[in-house]
C-alpha positions in Angstrom: -20.1 19.1 -6.9 -20.0 15.5 -8.3 -23.1 13.5 -7.8 -23.1 11.5 -4.5 -25.0 8.2 -4.2 -27.8 8.8 -1.6 -28.5 6.1 1.0 -25.1 4.6 0.7 -21.8 4.7 2.6 -18.1 4.3 1.7 -16.1 2.5 4.5 -12.4 3.3 4.2 -9.7 1.3 6.0 -6.0 1.9 6.0 -3.7 -1.1 6.0 -0.1 -1.3 6.9 1.3 -4.8 7.5 -1.6 -6.0 9.8 -2.9 -9.0 8.0 -4.8 -10.7 10.8 -6.4 -7.5 12.0 -7.3 -6.1 8.6 -8.8 -9.4 7.5 -10.9 -9.5 10.6 -12.0 -6.0 10.3 -13.2 -6.7 6.6 -14.9 -9.9 7.5 -16.8 -8.2 10.3 -17.9 -5.5 7.9 -19.1 -8.1 5.5 -20.8 -10.1 8.1 -22.6 -7.4 10.1 -23.4 -4.7 7.6 -26.9 -4.4 6.2 -26.9 -0.7 5.1 -25.8 -0.3 1.5 -22.0 0.2 1.4 -18.7 -0.2 -0.4 -15.2 -0.7 1.0 -12.1 1.1 0.0 -8.8 -0.2 1.5 -5.8 2.0 1.1 -2.5 0.1 1.5 0.4 2.1 2.6 3.2 0.2 0.8 2.9 -2.9 3.0 4.8 -5.2 0.5 3.8 -8.3 2.6 1.3 -10.9 2.9 -1.4 -8.5 3.9 -1.2 -6.8 0.5 -1.4 -10.3 -1.2 -4.5 -10.9 0.8 -6.1 -7.6 -0.2 -5.3 -8.2 -3.9 -7.2 -11.5 -3.7 -10.5 -9.9 -2.5 -12.9 -9.1 -5.3 -15.5 -7.3 -3.2 -13.3 -4.3 -2.1 -11.7 -1.4 -3.9 -7.9 -1.5 -3.2 -5.7 1.5 -3.6 -2.0 1.0 -3.3 0.1 3.9 -2.1 3.9 4.6 -2.4 5.0 6.0 0.9 8.6 6.7 0.3 8.0 10.5 0.6 5.9 10.3 3.8 7.3 12.1 6.9 5.8 9.7 9.5 3.3 6.9 10.2 0.6 9.5 11.2 1.3 11.3 8.0 1.0 8.2 6.0 -2.3 7.3 7.7 -3.8 10.8 7.0 -2.7 10.7 3.4 -4.2 7.3 2.9 -7.5 8.4 4.5 -7.5 11.5 2.2 -7.0 9.3 -0.9 -9.9 7.1 0.2 -12.1 10.1 0.7 -11.1 11.5 -2.7 -12.4 8.2 -4.2 -15.7 8.4 -2.3 -18.9 9.0 -4.3 -21.5 8.1 -1.7 -23.6 10.2 0.8 -21.5 9.1 3.8 -17.8 8.5 4.3 -16.8 6.2 7.1 -13.2 6.2 8.5 -12.4 3.0 10.2 -9.1 1.7 11.7 -7.9 -1.8 10.8 -8.0 -2.7 14.5 -11.6 -1.8 14.8 -14.2 -4.6 14.5 -17.9 -4.2 14.1 -19.8 -6.9 15.9 -23.5 -6.0 15.8 -26.1 -6.5 13.1 -27.1 -3.3 11.2 -24.4 -1.3 13.0 -24.0 1.1 10.1 -27.7 1.7 9.6 -28.1 2.5 13.4 -25.2 5.0 13.2 -26.6 6.6 10.1 -29.9 7.0 11.9 -28.3 9.6 14.2 -28.2 12.0 11.2 -31.9 12.0 11.4 -32.3 13.7 8.0 -30.4 16.8 9.2 -28.4 17.9 6.2 -26.2 20.2 8.3 -25.2 17.4 10.8 -21.5 16.9 9.8 -20.4 13.7 11.6 -21.3 10.9 14.0 -18.5 9.4 16.2 -17.0 8.9 19.5 -13.8 9.6 21.5 -11.4 7.0 22.7 -12.9 3.5 22.2 -11.0 0.9 24.1 -11.9 -2.3 25.7 -11.4 -0.8 29.2 -13.7 -1.4 32.2 -15.8 1.6 32.9 -14.5 2.0 36.4 -11.0 2.5 35.0 -12.3 5.3 32.7 -13.9 7.1 35.6 -10.8 6.7 37.7 -8.6 8.2 35.0 -10.9 11.1 34.7 -11.0 11.6 38.5 -7.3 11.7 38.7 -6.6 13.8 35.7 -4.9 16.6 37.6 -3.5 18.4 34.5 -7.0 19.1 33.3 -8.3 20.0 36.7 -5.4 22.5 37.2 -5.9 24.0 33.7 -9.6 24.5 34.4 -9.1 25.9 37.9 -6.5 28.4 36.6 -8.5 29.1 33.6 -5.6 28.4 31.4 -6.3 28.4 27.7 -6.4 25.0 25.9 -3.1 25.0 23.9 -3.9 24.3 20.2 -6.7 22.0 21.1 -4.5 19.6 23.0 -7.2 18.8 25.6 -10.3 19.5 23.4 -12.7 16.7 22.6 -12.8 15.3 19.1 -14.6 12.4 17.3 -11.8 10.0 16.3 -11.3 8.4 13.0 -11.4 4.9 14.8 -15.1 4.7 13.4 -16.5 8.0 12.3 -19.2 8.8 9.9 -19.0 12.0 7.9 -21.5 13.7 5.5 -19.5 13.7 2.3 -21.3 16.8 0.9 -20.4 18.9 3.8 -16.6 18.0 3.6 -16.6 18.8 -0.2 -18.6 22.0 0.2 -16.1 23.2 2.8 -13.0 22.1 1.1 -12.0 20.0 4.2 -9.5 17.2 4.2 -8.1 14.4 6.4 -4.6 15.8 6.2 -2.8 16.5 9.5 -1.8 19.9 10.8 1.9 19.3 11.7 2.6 22.8 13.0 -0.2 22.5 15.6 0.4 18.8 16.2 -3.1 17.9 15.2 -4.1 14.5 13.8 -6.3 14.2 10.8 -9.3 13.5 13.0 -8.6 16.4 15.3 -8.0 18.9 12.7 -11.1 17.9 10.6 -13.4 17.8 13.6 -12.2 21.1 15.0 -12.8 22.7 11.6 -16.4 21.3 11.3 -17.3 22.5 14.8 -15.6 26.0 14.4 -17.6 26.5 11.2 -20.8 25.9 13.1 -21.7 22.4 12.0 -23.5 20.2 14.5 -22.0 16.8 15.3 -23.1 13.8 17.3 -20.7 12.8 20.0 -21.5 9.3 21.1 -20.3 8.1 24.5 -17.7 5.3 24.2 -20.1 2.9 25.9 -22.7 3.5 23.1 -20.1 3.3 20.3 -18.8 0.1 21.9 -22.0 -1.6 21.4 -21.2 -1.6 17.6 -17.4 -1.5 17.5 -14.5 -3.1 19.4 -11.2 -1.3 19.2 -7.8 -3.0 20.0 -5.8 0.3 19.8 -2.1 0.7 18.7 -2.3 -2.6 16.8 -0.2 -1.4 13.8 2.6 -0.3 16.1 2.4 -3.4 18.3 2.5 -5.7 15.3 5.3 -3.8 13.7 7.2 -3.0 16.9 10.6 -2.8 15.1 9.4 0.1 12.9 7.8 2.2 15.5 8.6 3.9 18.8 6.1 2.3 21.3 6.3 1.6 25.0 6.4 -1.9 26.3 3.3 -1.3 28.4 1.4 0.0 25.4 2.3 -3.2 23.5 1.0 -5.3 26.4 -2.1 -3.2 26.6 -2.8 -3.8 22.9 -2.3 -7.5 23.4 -4.8 -7.6 26.2 -7.4 -5.7 24.2 -6.8 -8.1 21.2 -7.2 -11.1 23.5 -10.4 -9.7 24.9 -11.8 -8.9 21.4 -10.9 -12.4 20.1 -12.8 -14.0 23.1 -16.1 -12.6 21.9 -18.5 -15.2 20.4 -19.4 -12.8 17.6 -15.7 -12.3 16.6 -14.9 -16.0 16.9 -17.6 -16.8 14.5 -16.3 -14.4 12.0 -12.7 -15.6 12.4 -13.9 -19.2 11.6 -15.9 -18.1 8.4 -13.5 -18.1 5.5 -16.5 -17.6 3.1 -16.5 -14.0 4.2 -13.4 -13.4 2.1 -15.1 -14.6 -1.2 
């Protein structure tokens, strides 16, 4: 196994035509990260101003992908994450979406602390991470009749559809374990599993412990807009109007944060 740099993390972001969000995500990383890190940005053939911006940054590793043979947007995203992971040579690999913004000092060091020196602990992450009032989350769970019916009738969970998993919105993985087990970020299209689902299920099913942070805890460190790539590039993706409006509301709420506003105003974070 190739040597991995201890006490350091590789943060991987996938970009596809989301200049404003990707720029903000990168600036936030540079502003609030104290733990040793490097950033890999994988561009999925954007061919727009977001790619021009990424090419201008000297402090990131930019990888440009040709996506003409990709089957879908989710496939492109998983391929890009896999390419970033293949170029990782650090103890930890961090997947992060371009619409996820860290906003707390030493966020990465705090999340790494959850590994607590346990060499078998495979990943630290959270489930859905949206800027939604807690009462709405509780209400949604209380009225989830499909899950209630499935549990009442003891109906098997079809291919993990209702199974919890740490999402790639912001998730820390121990690189050595992924390499040892020969795991990847590629999707399982036959079972309809995303890269995050497939990888997490494989880790858990092989007996590796994980840390599942409640969204309220992860939210102390990361704000997530959700569906930003689709909402920004609405002509390319099938997305419901209410989802676009929801994404716009989340974006407005994130931009109203004093921490985020200060990052937006600081152009020096690009240098």
